[in-house]
C-alpha positions, 0 to 999 in steps of 0.5 A, spaced: 720 656 329 725 661 327 733 660 327 736 665 332 744 666 331 744 671 337 739 669 343 735 675 346 739 679 352 746 677 349 751 683 350 757 683 346 761 689 347 765 689 340 765 697 340 768 698 347 774 693 345 776 697 338 783 698 340 784 691 340 781 689 334 785 695 330 791 692 333 789 685 331 788 688 324 794 692 323 798 686 325 795 681 320 796 687 315 804 687 317 805 680 317 802 679 310 806 685 307 812 682 310 811 675 307 811 678 300 819 679 300 819 672 303 815 668 298 814 673 292 808 674 288 806 668 284 802 671 278 797 666 275 795 665 268 790 670 269 795 676 270 801 673 267 798 672 260 799 666 256 794 660 255 792 654 259 788 648 255 786 641 257 788 636 252 784 629 252 786 623 248 782 618 246 781 612 251 787 607 250 792 612 247 798 612 251 801 618 252 807 621 256 808 628 259 815 628 256 813 626 249 807 631 249 812 636 251 817 635 245 811 635 240 809 642 243 816 644 243 817 642 236 810 646 234 814 653 237 811 653 244 817 655 248 817 651 255 810 648 256 808 646 263 805 639 262 801 636 268 797 629 268 790 631 269 784 628 272 783 620 273 784 618 266 791 617 263 790 621 257 788 628 260 793 633 261 793 640 263 798 644 259 800 652 260 805 656 256 806 663 256 805 668 251 807 666 244 812 671 240 809 668 233 801 667 234 801 663 228 806 658 229 802 653 232 796 654 227 
């Protein structure tokens, strides 16, 4: 038994309606280009540069986001973005931009 997505004898005239599909495509492209100035381009860590790390503390250790942010600042990491991550209370996702002095943390 074979699976047929399109049954034999089906006639769909896609090429005959090419003007419609070109118009729809151009409309979507223009809509996308118009959205760039409104929302801006938000570059992720892959394109903006920087570091992203997952920090896990031992079970039972109570750590607050603000305290972790303060410790990272004292290590020379400017403006770290600290987000509680996952279900565990001691997991954080930390993102920060490129360091001016790479040996500051080491």
